[in-house]
C-alpha positions in Angstrom: 192.1 129.0 -33.4 188.6 130.6 -33.7 186.5 129.5 -30.7 184.1 132.4 -31.1 182.9 130.9 -34.4 182.8 127.4 -32.8 185.7 126.0 -34.8 189.2 124.7 -34.0 191.6 125.0 -36.9 194.9 123.1 -36.7 197.4 121.9 -39.2 200.5 120.0 -38.1 203.7 121.5 -39.3 206.9 119.5 -39.3 209.1 122.5 -38.4 208.1 122.2 -34.7 207.5 118.4 -34.4 210.7 118.1 -32.4 209.1 120.2 -29.7 205.6 118.7 -29.8 206.5 115.1 -30.2 208.1 114.2 -26.9 209.7 110.9 -25.9 206.5 109.0 -25.3 202.9 108.8 -26.4 199.8 107.1 -25.1 198.4 104.0 -26.8 195.6 101.5 -26.3 195.4 97.8 -26.0 194.4 97.7 -29.7 197.7 99.2 -30.7 200.1 97.0 -28.8 200.5 94.3 -31.5 201.6 96.9 -34.1 203.8 99.0 -31.9 205.6 96.7 -29.5 208.5 96.5 -31.9 209.4 100.2 -31.7 208.5 101.4 -28.2 209.0 100.0 -24.7 205.5 99.7 -23.3 204.5 100.3 -19.7 201.2 101.2 -17.9 200.5 104.7 -16.7 197.7 106.1 -14.5 196.5 109.7 -14.3 193.9 111.6 -12.3 191.0 113.2 -14.1 188.3 115.5 -12.8 185.0 115.2 -14.8 183.9 118.4 -16.6 180.3 117.3 -17.0 177.9 114.4 -16.5 178.8 112.8 -19.8 182.5 113.0 -19.0 181.9 111.5 -15.6 180.0 108.6 -17.1 182.9 107.8 -19.5 185.5 108.2 -16.7 183.5 105.8 -14.6 183.5 103.3 -17.4 187.2 103.4 -18.0 188.6 104.3 -14.6 188.4 104.0 -10.9 186.8 106.6 -8.6 189.0 108.5 -6.2 187.1 111.1 -4.3 185.8 113.6 -6.8 188.1 112.4 -9.5 188.8 109.2 -11.4 192.1 107.4 -11.9 192.4 106.2 -15.5 195.0 103.8 -16.8 196.6 103.6 -20.3 199.7 102.3 -22.0 202.7 104.5 -22.3 204.7 103.8 -25.4 208.3 105.2 -25.2 210.1 107.2 -22.6 208.5 110.4 -21.5 211.7 111.5 -19.8 213.2 112.2 -23.2 212.3 115.3 -25.2 212.1 113.8 -28.6 210.2 110.8 -30.0 212.4 108.0 -31.3 210.1 107.7 -34.4 210.9 111.2 -35.7 213.1 111.2 -38.7 215.9 113.7 -39.2 213.4 116.0 -41.1 210.9 115.8 -38.2 208.5 113.6 -40.1 206.9 110.7 -38.2 208.1 107.4 -39.5 205.0 105.6 -38.1 202.7 108.0 -40.1 204.5 107.0 -43.3 204.1 103.3 -42.4 200.4 103.7 -41.6 200.7 102.8 -37.9 200.7 106.2 -36.2 199.3 106.0 -32.7 195.7 107.2 -32.3 196.6 109.8 -29.7 199.3 111.2 -32.0 196.7 111.4 -34.7 194.4 113.7 -32.7 197.1 116.1 -31.4 196.5 118.6 -29.8 193.1 117.2 -28.7 192.6 114.5 -26.0 190.3 111.5 -26.3 189.8 111.2 -22.5 187.5 114.3 -22.8 184.1 114.4 -24.5 184.1 115.2 -28.2 181.8 118.2 -27.6 184.3 119.7 -25.1 187.4 119.4 -27.3 187.4 123.2 -27.9 188.3 123.7 -24.3 191.0 121.0 -24.5 192.3 122.7 -27.7 192.6 126.1 -25.9 194.1 124.6 -22.8 196.8 122.6 -24.7 197.9 125.8 -26.4 198.7 127.4 -23.0 200.4 124.3 -21.7 201.9 121.3 -23.4 201.7 122.7 -26.9 202.5 126.4 -26.2 205.4 126.2 -28.7 203.3 124.5 -31.4 203.1 126.2 -34.7 200.1 124.2 -35.9 197.4 126.4 -34.3 195.7 128.3 -37.1 193.2 131.2 -37.0 190.0 131.2 -39.1 191.7 133.5 -41.6 194.9 131.4 -41.9 193.1 128.2 -43.0 189.6 127.0 -43.8 190.5 123.4 -42.8 188.6 123.1 -39.5 189.4 120.0 -37.5 186.6 120.4 -34.9 183.4 122.4 -35.3 180.2 122.8 -33.3 180.9 119.9 -30.9 182.2 117.3 -33.5 185.4 116.4 -35.3 184.8 117.3 -39.0 187.9 115.8 -40.4 187.4 112.0 -40.8 190.9 111.0 -39.8 190.5 112.8 -36.4 187.1 111.5 -35.9 188.2 107.9 -36.5 191.3 108.1 -34.3 189.2 109.6 -31.5 186.6 106.9 -31.8 189.2 104.1 -31.8 191.1 105.5 -28.9 188.0 105.6 -26.7 187.0 102.1 -27.8 190.4 100.8 -26.8 190.2 102.5 -23.4 186.9 100.7 -22.8 188.4 97.3 -23.8 191.4 97.7 -21.5 189.6 99.1 -18.5 189.4 95.7 -16.7 193.1 95.2 -17.0 193.9 98.6 -15.7 191.6 98.2 -12.7 193.3 95.0 -11.8 196.8 96.6 -12.0 195.7 99.6 -10.0 194.5 97.4 -7.1 198.0 96.1 -6.7 199.6 99.5 -7.1 197.4 100.9 -4.3 199.3 98.6 -1.9 202.6 100.3 -2.7 203.9 103.5 -1.0 204.3 105.2 -4.3 200.5 105.3 -4.7 200.2 107.8 -1.8 202.7 110.1 -3.5 200.8 109.9 -6.7 197.5 111.0 -5.0 199.3 114.0 -3.6 200.6 115.2 -6.9 199.5 115.7 -10.5 201.9 113.4 -12.2 201.9 109.9 -13.7 201.9 106.7 -11.8 203.9 104.4 -14.1 204.6 100.7 -13.7 205.6 97.5 -15.6 202.9 95.2 -17.0 202.6 92.6 -14.2 203.9 89.1 -15.2 200.7 87.3 -14.1 198.6 89.5 -16.5 201.0 89.6 -19.4 199.7 86.7 -21.6 196.1 87.4 -20.9 196.7 91.0 -21.9 198.6 90.0 -25.1 195.8 87.7 -26.0 193.3 90.5 -25.6 195.6 92.7 -27.7 195.3 90.2 -30.6 198.9 89.1 -30.4 199.3 85.5 -31.6 200.5 83.0 -29.0 203.5 82.3 -31.3 204.6 85.9 -31.0 204.8 86.0 -27.2 208.5 85.1 -27.2 209.2 87.8 -29.7 207.2 90.4 -27.7 209.2 89.6 -24.5 212.6 89.6 -26.3 211.9 92.8 -28.2 210.5 94.6 -25.1 213.4 93.5 -22.9 215.9 94.8 -25.5 214.0 98.1 -25.8 213.9 98.6 -22.1 217.6 97.8 -21.8 218.4 100.3 -24.6 216.5 103.0 -22.7 218.5 102.3 -19.5 221.7 102.4 -21.4 220.9 105.6 -23.3 219.6 107.5 -20.3 222.7 106.6 -18.2 220.7 106.7 -15.0 218.4 104.7 -12.8 214.9 104.4 -14.3 213.0 102.0 -12.0 210.1 101.2 -14.3 212.4 99.9 -17.1 214.4 97.9 -14.6 211.1 96.4 -13.4 210.1 95.5 -16.9 213.3 93.6 -17.5 212.9 91.7 -14.3 209.3 90.8 -15.3 210.4 89.6 -18.8 213.2 87.5 -17.4 210.8 85.9 -14.8 208.3 85.1 -17.5 210.9 83.6 -19.8 212.3 81.4 -17.0 208.9 80.1 -15.8 206.9 79.7 -19.0 208.8 79.8 -22.2 
């Protein structure tokens, strides 16, 4: 890392992927069709405080205001309660990367597309002190000349494209997230969420499921497969965890309800 010269140098190393690649990632509506077969998918909400006017404008476009901050929804792929991603092979290589369907968020680690491109140096530094403090991919200017971010912009095409696609997906899914949030605000768990700094996670509501899948580009003929596969993945998570995980139980109930009433 070399913030003094306005660059962020990073090179992912497989040696520590088992520590960086936790049990879940964040995806957008545009990634559901290609990833529903490998991850259980839920919705998650987080609180973000804007860092500048540009950031505030983006948060307003994708989220819902809550005092001085904004609540932004996304799709959680996997189980964040686990310490290792299910798509890591024995050698710590990402199987989805090899298959060409690596999630956008995973493709811009350790940056975060919720924040403006010109502020990613601050994200880069903050992540090193927090979620990625054990990551071996942070490089100094003298260790590598392969800068990922420089002078307010991503300079590596893969990072720039994944960053753009993630933000585009957030804009497309914003309406769905606002609708879901309205219902969650009626539940007691919402007050607990506002008092803390965690994630408010929920199942995709049954009444929105097909509209959401249509917007995600999933063919109507694949709806039954989506429900079956997602139900099985949620069941597997419950069985492997050996404990009560309410959100996956809620997902299973939702899928059974939809199957009984529509399919």
